[in-house]
N, CA, C and O atoms as a printed pandas DataFrame, in Angstrom:
     atom_number atom_name residue_name chain_id  residue_number  x_coord  y_coord  z_coord
0              1         N          MET        A               1   89.604  -49.984  197.377
1              2        CA          MET        A               1   90.709  -49.341  198.067
2              3         C          MET        A               1   90.112  -48.513  199.314
3              4         O          MET        A               1   90.749  -48.417  200.363
4              5         N          THR        A               2   88.884  -47.938  199.138
5              6        CA          THR        A               2   87.996  -47.138  200.089
6              7         C          THR        A               2   87.921  -48.187  201.294
7              8         O          THR        A               2   88.242  -47.694  202.376
8              9         N          GLY        A               3   87.615  -49.333  201.315
9             10        CA          GLY        A               3   87.407  -50.258  202.483
10            11         C          GLY        A               3   88.599  -50.435  203.089
11            12         O          GLY        A               3   88.580  -50.446  204.319
12            13         N          VAL        A               4   89.761  -50.596  202.470
13            14        CA          VAL        A               4   90.984  -50.782  203.030
14            15         C          VAL        A               4   91.488  -49.424  204.005
15            16         O          VAL        A               4   91.943  -49.466  205.148
16            17         N          LEU        A               5   91.277  -48.396  203.264
17            18        CA          LEU        A               5   91.551  -47.047  203.941
18            19         C          LEU        A               5   90.515  -46.998  205.227
19            20         O          LEU        A               5   90.948  -46.667  206.331
20            21         N          ASP        A               6   89.268  -47.309  205.052
21            22        CA          ASP        A               6   88.306  -47.176  205.957
22            23         C          ASP        A               6   88.591  -47.898  207.210
23            24         O          ASP        A               6   88.336  -47.418  208.315
24            25         N          SER        A               7   89.187  -49.192  207.005
25            26        CA          SER        A               7   89.525  -50.002  208.137
26            27         C          SER        A               7   90.722  -49.891  208.937
27            28         O          SER        A               7   91.039  -50.548  209.929
28            29         N          LEU        A               8   91.543  -48.643  208.154
29            30        CA          LEU        A               8   92.814  -48.220  209.048
30            31         C          LEU        A               8   92.565  -46.944  209.680
31            32         O          LEU        A               8   93.453  -46.303  210.242
32            33         N          GLY        A               9   91.209  -46.526  209.581
33            34        CA          GLY        A               9   90.825  -45.237  209.924
34            35         C          GLY        A               9   91.349  -43.963  209.108
35            36         O          GLY        A               9   91.488  -42.829  209.566
36            37         N          SER        A              10   91.568  -44.320  208.013
37            38        CA          SER        A              10   91.928  -42.993  207.150
38            39         C          SER        A              10   90.831  -42.099  206.851
39            40         O          SER        A              10   89.670  -42.460  206.657
40            41         N          PRO        A              11   91.302  -40.811  206.821
41            42        CA          PRO        A              11   90.538  -39.661  206.532
42            43         C          PRO        A              11   90.042  -39.922  205.025
43            44         O          PRO        A              11   90.624  -40.605  204.182
44            45         N          PRO        A              12   88.916  -39.268  204.890
45            46        CA          PRO        A              12   88.798  -39.412  203.250
46            47         C          PRO        A              12   89.706  -38.787  202.468
47            48         O          PRO        A              12   90.214  -37.718  202.807
48            49         N          CYS        A              13   89.976  -39.368  201.410
49            50        CA          CYS        A              13   91.175  -39.205  200.621
50            51         C          CYS        A              13   90.910  -39.481  199.088
51            52         O          CYS        A              13   89.851  -39.996  198.725
52            53         N          GLU        A              14   91.965  -39.101  198.146
53            54        CA          GLU        A              14   91.933  -39.366  197.011
54            55         C          GLU        A              14   93.404  -39.595  196.307
55            56         O          GLU        A              14   94.406  -39.015  196.725
56            57         N          VAL        A              15   93.424  -40.442  195.271
57            58        CA          VAL        A              15   94.612  -40.309  194.534
58            59         C          VAL        A              15   94.428  -39.915  193.024
59            60         O          VAL        A              15   93.425  -40.324  192.439
60            61         N          HIS        A              16   95.409  -39.092  192.326
61            62        CA          HIS        A              16   95.085  -38.952  190.854
62            63         C          HIS        A              16   95.894  -39.821  190.200
63            64         O          HIS        A              16   97.015  -40.144  190.591
64            65         N          ILE        A              17   95.254  -40.285  189.022
65            66        CA          ILE        A              17   95.783  -41.302  188.100
66            67         C          ILE        A              17   95.978  -40.706  186.736
67            68         O          ILE        A              17   94.927  -40.350  186.204
68            69         N          LEU        A              18   97.078  -40.515  186.044
69            70        CA          LEU        A              18   97.360  -40.119  184.737
70            71         C          LEU        A              18   97.672  -41.509  183.882
71            72         O          LEU        A              18   98.553  -42.262  184.299
72            73         N          VAL        A              19   97.060  -41.775  182.888
73            74        CA          VAL        A              19   97.522  -42.838  181.989
74            75         C          VAL        A              19   98.099  -42.190  180.786
75            76         O          VAL        A              19   97.238  -41.563  180.169
76            77         N          THR        A              20   99.238  -42.143  180.275
77            78        CA          THR        A              20   99.897  -41.345  179.414
78            79         C          THR        A              20  100.712  -42.268  178.347
79            80         O          THR        A              20  100.594  -43.493  178.395
80            81         N          ASP        A              21  101.417  -41.728  177.530
81            82        CA          ASP        A              21  102.351  -42.488  176.649
82            83         C          ASP        A              21  103.785  -42.450  177.146
83            84         O          ASP        A              21  104.148  -41.685  178.039
84            85         N          ASP        A              22  104.506  -43.225  176.587
85            86        CA          ASP        A              22  105.834  -43.208  176.920
86            87         C          ASP        A              22  106.634  -41.871  176.797
87            88         O          ASP        A              22  107.442  -41.539  177.664
88            89         N          SER        A              23  106.357  -41.052  175.593
89            90        CA          SER        A              23  107.052  -39.871  175.520
90            91         C          SER        A              23  106.894  -38.983  176.792
91            92         O          SER        A              23  107.831  -38.445  177.381
92            93         N          ARG        A              24  105.497  -38.900  177.155
93            94        CA          ARG        A              24  105.331  -38.000  178.228
94            95         C          ARG        A              24  105.859  -38.580  179.753
95            96         O          ARG        A              24  106.272  -37.865  180.666
96            97         N          ILE        A              25  105.766  -39.661  179.770
97            98        CA          ILE        A              25  106.283  -40.321  181.153
98            99         C          ILE        A              25  107.911  -40.109  181.179
99           100         O          ILE        A              25  108.474  -39.803  182.231
100          101         N          GLN        A              26  108.629  -40.292  179.947
101          102        CA          GLN        A              26  109.850  -39.975  179.880
102          103         C          GLN        A              26  110.284  -38.671  180.201
103          104         O          GLN        A              26  111.320  -38.431  180.822
104          105         N          ASP        A              27  109.377  -37.713  179.716
105          106        CA          ASP        A              27  109.784  -35.982  180.081
106          107         C          ASP        A              27  109.501  -35.974  181.588
107          108         O          ASP        A              27  110.281  -35.316  182.277
108          109         N          LEU        A              28  108.491  -36.617  182.194
109          110        CA          LEU        A              28  108.428  -36.547  183.558
110          111         C          LEU        A              28  109.481  -37.166  184.496
111          112         O          LEU        A              28  109.887  -36.660  185.543
112          113         N          ASN        A              29  109.910  -38.495  183.888
113          114        CA          ASN        A              29  111.076  -39.067  184.670
114          115         C          ASN        A              29  112.439  -38.144  184.519
115          116         O          ASN        A              29  113.276  -38.011  185.413
116          117         N          ARG        A              30  112.493  -37.578  183.312
117          118        CA          ARG        A              30  113.809  -36.639  183.248
118          119         C          ARG        A              30  113.790  -35.444  184.130
119          120         O          ARG        A              30  114.791  -34.948  184.646
120          121         N          GLN        A              31  112.268  -34.917  184.294
121          122        CA          GLN        A              31  112.066  -33.749  184.959
122          123         C          GLN        A              31  112.346  -34.193  186.557
123          124         O          GLN        A              31  113.241  -33.627  187.184
124          125         N          TYR        A              32  111.735  -34.972  187.017
125          126        CA          TYR        A              32  111.623  -35.354  188.317
126          127         C          TYR        A              32  112.727  -36.445  188.966
127          128         O          TYR        A              32  112.909  -36.566  190.177
128          129         N          ARG        A              33  113.301  -37.075  188.117
129          130        CA          ARG        A              33  114.093  -37.996  188.395
130          131         C          ARG        A              33  115.553  -38.072  187.884
131          132         O          ARG        A              33  116.393  -38.867  188.304
132          133         N          GLN        A              34  115.747  -37.117  186.899
133          134        CA          GLN        A              34  116.985  -36.985  186.004
134          135         C          GLN        A              34  117.481  -38.344  185.472
135          136         O          GLN        A              34  118.643  -38.750  185.516
136          137         N          ILE        A              35  116.354  -39.014  184.937
137          138        CA          ILE        A              35  116.552  -40.327  184.200
138          139         C          ILE        A              35  115.979  -40.149  183.001
139          140         O          ILE        A              35  114.781  -39.867  182.972
140          141         N          ASP        A              36  116.578  -40.254  182.020
141          142        CA          ASP        A              36  115.868  -39.673  180.559
142          143         C          ASP        A              36  115.619  -41.193  179.674
143          144         O          ASP        A              36  116.256  -41.560  178.687
144          145         N          GLU        A              37  114.606  -41.848  180.296
145          146        CA          GLU        A              37  113.998  -42.853  179.602
146          147         C          GLU        A              37  112.571  -43.157  180.015
147          148         O          GLU        A              37  112.247  -42.800  181.148
148          149         N          ALA        A              38  111.767  -43.704  179.334
149          150        CA          ALA        A              38  110.238  -44.156  179.710
150          151         C          ALA        A              38  110.381  -45.029  180.909
151          152         O          ALA        A              38  111.476  -45.538  181.150
152          153         N          THR        A              39  109.450  -45.215  181.601
153          154        CA          THR        A              39  109.308  -46.195  182.764
154          155         C          THR        A              39  107.909  -46.637  182.540
155          156         O          THR        A              39  107.237  -46.156  181.628
156          157         N          ASP        A              40  107.381  -47.687  183.483
157          158        CA          ASP        A              40  106.124  -47.963  183.461
158          159         C          ASP        A              40  105.192  -47.219  184.431
159          160         O          ASP        A              40  104.027  -46.967  184.122
160          161         N          VAL        A              41  105.745  -46.867  185.641
161          162        CA          VAL        A              41  104.934  -46.210  186.478
162          163         C          VAL        A              41  105.864  -44.951  187.285
163          164         O          VAL        A              41  107.021  -45.207  187.620
164          165         N          LEU        A              42  105.368  -43.833  187.511
165          166        CA          LEU        A              42  105.959  -43.032  188.554
166          167         C          LEU        A              42  104.956  -42.701  189.584
167          168         O          LEU        A              42  103.761  -42.733  189.291
168          169         N          SER        A              43  105.421  -42.334  190.967
169          170        CA          SER        A              43  104.374  -41.918  191.734
170          171         C          SER        A              43  105.112  -40.826  192.565
171          172         O          SER        A              43  106.317  -40.830  192.816
172          173         N          PHE        A              44  104.212  -39.901  192.948
173          174        CA          PHE        A              44  104.341  -38.793  193.626
174          175         C          PHE        A              44  103.473  -38.570  194.871
175          176         O          PHE        A              44  102.342  -38.089  194.813
176          177         N          PRO        A              45  104.111  -38.973  196.057
177          178        CA          PRO        A              45  103.324  -38.891  197.211
178          179         C          PRO        A              45  102.908  -37.031  197.481
179          180         O          PRO        A              45  103.630  -36.113  197.092
180          181         N          ASP        A              46  101.771  -36.887  198.126
181          182        CA          ASP        A              46  101.445  -35.763  198.390
182          183         C          ASP        A              46  101.194  -35.417  199.931
183          184         O          ASP        A              46  102.095  -35.028  200.674
184          185         N          GLY        A              47  100.036  -35.579  200.276
185          186        CA          GLY        A              47   99.532  -35.355  201.619
186          187         C          GLY        A              47   98.764  -34.016  201.894
187          188         O          GLY        A              47   98.371  -33.758  203.032
188          189         N          ALA        A              48   98.585  -33.283  200.984
189          190        CA          ALA        A              48   98.095  -31.879  201.022
190          191         C          ALA        A              48   96.296  -32.285  201.161
191          192         O          ALA        A              48   95.618  -33.125  200.569
192          193         N          GLU        A              49   95.987  -31.381  202.099
193          194        CA          GLU        A              49   94.380  -31.255  202.443
194          195         C          GLU        A              49   93.664  -30.501  201.093
195          196         O          GLU        A              49   94.036  -29.361  200.814
196          197         N          LEU        A              50   92.744  -31.097  200.360
197          198        CA          LEU        A              50   92.037  -30.442  199.311
198          199         C          LEU        A              50   90.928  -29.572  200.021
199          200         O          LEU        A              50   90.635  -29.713  201.208
200          201         N          PRO        A              51   90.319  -28.620  199.135
201          202        CA          PRO        A              51   89.467  -27.663  199.462
202          203         C          PRO        A              51   88.123  -28.420  200.208
203          204         O          PRO        A              51   87.424  -27.943  201.102
204          205         N          ASP        A              52   87.995  -29.733  199.558
205          206        CA          ASP        A              52   86.682  -30.218  200.207
206          207         C          ASP        A              52   86.961  -31.071  201.585
207          208         O          ASP        A              52   86.094  -31.762  202.121
208          209         N          GLY        A              53   88.174  -30.932  202.028
209          210        CA          GLY        A              53   88.594  -31.719  203.350
210          211         C          GLY        A              53   89.421  -32.863  203.136
211          212         O          GLY        A              53   90.264  -33.206  203.966
212          213         N          ARG        A              54   89.207  -33.520  201.978
213          214        CA          ARG        A              54   89.871  -34.794  201.807
214          215         C          ARG        A              54   91.265  -34.628  201.618
215          216         O          ARG        A              54   91.676  -33.548  201.194
216          217         N          VAL        A              55   92.104  -35.622  201.895
217          218        CA          VAL        A              55   93.494  -35.877  201.722
218          219         C          VAL        A              55   94.094  -36.163  200.483
219          220         O          VAL        A              55   93.823  -37.320  200.163
220          221         N          LEU        A              56   94.841  -35.553  199.601
221          222        CA          LEU        A              56   95.393  -36.168  198.374
222          223         C          LEU        A              56   96.568  -36.784  198.719
223          224         O          LEU        A              56   97.540  -36.173  199.164
224          225         N          LEU        A              57   96.509  -38.312  198.480
225          226        CA          LEU        A              57   97.553  -39.111  198.777
226          227         C          LEU        A              57   98.738  -38.989  198.128
227          228         O          LEU        A              57   99.848  -39.193  198.619
228          229         N          GLY        A              58   98.405  -38.545  196.651
229          230        CA          GLY        A              58   99.474  -38.390  195.603
230          231         C          GLY        A              58   99.068  -38.818  194.354
231          232         O          GLY        A              58   97.943  -39.274  194.151
232          233         N          GLN        A              59  100.047  -38.681  193.376
233          234        CA          GLN        A              59   99.508  -39.085  191.907
234          235         C          GLN        A              59  100.235  -40.129  191.544
235          236         O          GLN        A              59  101.333  -40.354  192.052
236          237         N          LEU        A              60   99.680  -40.901  190.594
237          238        CA          LEU        A              60  100.302  -42.054  189.750
238          239         C          LEU        A              60  100.282  -41.832  188.249
239          240         O          LEU        A              60   99.213  -41.676  187.658
240          241         N          VAL        A              61  101.466  -41.816  187.622
241          242        CA          VAL        A              61  101.425  -41.661  186.225
242          243         C          VAL        A              61  101.904  -43.071  185.602
243          244         O          VAL        A              61  102.934  -43.632  185.976
244          245         N          LEU        A              62  101.138  -43.525  184.719
245          246        CA          LEU        A              62  101.300  -44.817  183.997
246          247         C          LEU        A              62  101.550  -44.707  182.706
247          248         O          LEU        A              62  101.017  -43.785  182.089
248          249         N          SER        A              63  102.324  -45.535  182.108
249          250        CA          SER        A              63  102.444  -45.327  180.733
250          251         C          SER        A              63  101.776  -46.675  179.798
251          252         O          SER        A              63  101.956  -47.887  179.913
252          253         N          ARG        A              64  101.053  -45.984  178.977
253          254        CA          ARG        A              64  100.025  -47.091  178.557
254          255         C          ARG        A              64  100.927  -47.931  177.361
255          256         O          ARG        A              64  100.580  -49.057  177.003
256          257         N          ASP        A              65  101.838  -47.405  176.929
257          258        CA          ASP        A              65  102.668  -47.902  175.915
258          259         C          ASP        A              65  103.503  -48.968  176.410
259          260         O          ASP        A              65  103.728  -49.958  175.713
260          261         N          THR        A              66  104.038  -48.813  177.719
261          262        CA          THR        A              66  104.900  -49.754  178.341
262          263         C          THR        A              66  104.020  -50.842  178.870
263          264         O          THR        A              66  104.287  -52.038  178.758
264          265         N          ALA        A              67  102.898  -50.331  179.484
265          266        CA          ALA        A              67  101.999  -51.324  179.769
266          267         C          ALA        A              67  101.620  -52.493  178.957
267          268         O          ALA        A              67  101.524  -53.668  179.310
268          269         N          ARG        A              68  101.378  -51.841  177.556
269          270        CA          ARG        A              68  101.119  -52.751  176.402
270          271         C          ARG        A              68  102.127  -53.797  175.974
271          272         O          ARG        A              68  101.843  -54.948  175.641
272          273         N          ASP        A              69  103.361  -53.252  176.022
273          274        CA          ASP        A              69  104.546  -53.862  175.748
274          275         C          ASP        A              69  104.644  -55.179  176.780
275          276         O          ASP        A              69  104.715  -56.349  176.403
276          277         N          GLN        A              70  104.634  -54.775  177.993
277          278        CA          GLN        A              70  105.056  -55.640  179.366
278          279         C          GLN        A              70  103.635  -56.597  179.282
279          280         O          GLN        A              70  103.959  -57.773  179.450
280          281         N          ALA        A              71  102.409  -56.473  179.107
281          282        CA          ALA        A              71  101.424  -57.179  178.873
282          283         C          ALA        A              71  101.572  -58.360  177.929
283          284         O          ALA        A              71  101.282  -59.533  178.164
284          285         N          GLU        A              72  102.073  -57.841  176.826
285          286        CA          GLU        A              72  102.301  -58.943  175.645
286          287         C          GLU        A              72  103.372  -59.808  176.005
287          288         O          GLU        A              72  103.281  -61.022  175.826
288          289         N          ARG        A              73  104.576  -59.169  176.595
289          290        CA          ARG        A              73  105.740  -60.094  176.972
290          291         C          ARG        A              73  105.201  -61.167  177.995
291          292         O          ARG        A              73  105.477  -62.367  177.994
292          293         N          LEU        A              74  104.432  -60.535  178.812
293          294        CA          LEU        A              74  104.121  -61.414  179.903
294          295         C          LEU        A              74  102.792  -62.354  179.633
295          296         O          LEU        A              74  102.445  -63.234  180.422
296          297         N          GLY        A              75  102.196  -62.088  178.584
297          298        CA          GLY        A              75  100.989  -63.041  178.090
298          299         C          GLY        A              75   99.510  -62.560  178.752
299          300         O          GLY        A              75   98.548  -63.328  178.728
300          301         N          HIS        A              76   99.439  -61.357  179.282
301          302        CA          HIS        A              76   98.080  -61.095  179.747
302          303         C          HIS        A              76   97.507  -59.718  179.163
303          304         O          HIS        A              76   98.137  -59.127  178.286
304          305         N          SER        A              77   96.555  -59.326  179.558
305          306        CA          SER        A              77   95.962  -58.158  178.876
306          307         C          SER        A              77   96.538  -57.004  179.397
307          308         O          SER        A              77   97.155  -57.005  180.462
308          309         N          GLU        A              78   96.317  -55.710  178.486
309          310        CA          GLU        A              78   97.011  -54.561  178.922
310          311         C          GLU        A              78   95.964  -54.108  180.206
311          312         O          GLU        A              78   96.449  -53.538  181.183
312          313         N          LEU        A              79   94.691  -54.363  180.142
313          314        CA          LEU        A              79   94.017  -54.002  181.463
314          315         C          LEU        A              79   94.744  -54.511  182.826
315          316         O          LEU        A              79   95.021  -53.877  183.845
316          317         N          ARG        A              80   94.943  -55.798  182.510
317          318        CA          ARG        A              80   95.645  -56.398  183.849
318          319         C          ARG        A              80   96.794  -55.689  184.201
319          320         O          ARG        A              80   96.947  -55.125  185.284
320          321         N          GLU        A              81   97.756  -55.722  183.114
321          322        CA          GLU        A              81   99.054  -54.906  183.423
322          323         C          GLU        A              81   98.750  -53.388  183.988
323          324         O          GLU        A              81   99.532  -52.938  184.825
324          325         N          LEU        A              82   97.793  -52.701  183.614
325          326        CA          LEU        A              82   97.609  -51.283  184.131
326          327         C          LEU        A              82   97.096  -51.440  185.546
327          328         O          LEU        A              82   97.487  -50.702  186.450
328          329         N          GLU        A              83   96.265  -52.356  185.717
329          330        CA          GLU        A              83   95.661  -52.613  187.091
330          331         C          GLU        A              83   96.753  -52.807  188.107
331          332         O          GLU        A              83   96.469  -53.028  189.284
């Protein structure tokens, strides 16, 4: 991803990723989207400048439980689904 961002002239940046379970992602989905169910991924854009000068592009929250179920249903690995 760094190469793509560099080619676009992006300042140094980062993305925070949390891999959690269906229960936690459901809590977050309820809190931030008022949808009381689990989902595969939530994204939260940011843009804040961090103390070291980099920019926080945002946070991603992934449900490993849902990734596992989707991978099984689609016939590929859990890792591929998370990627």
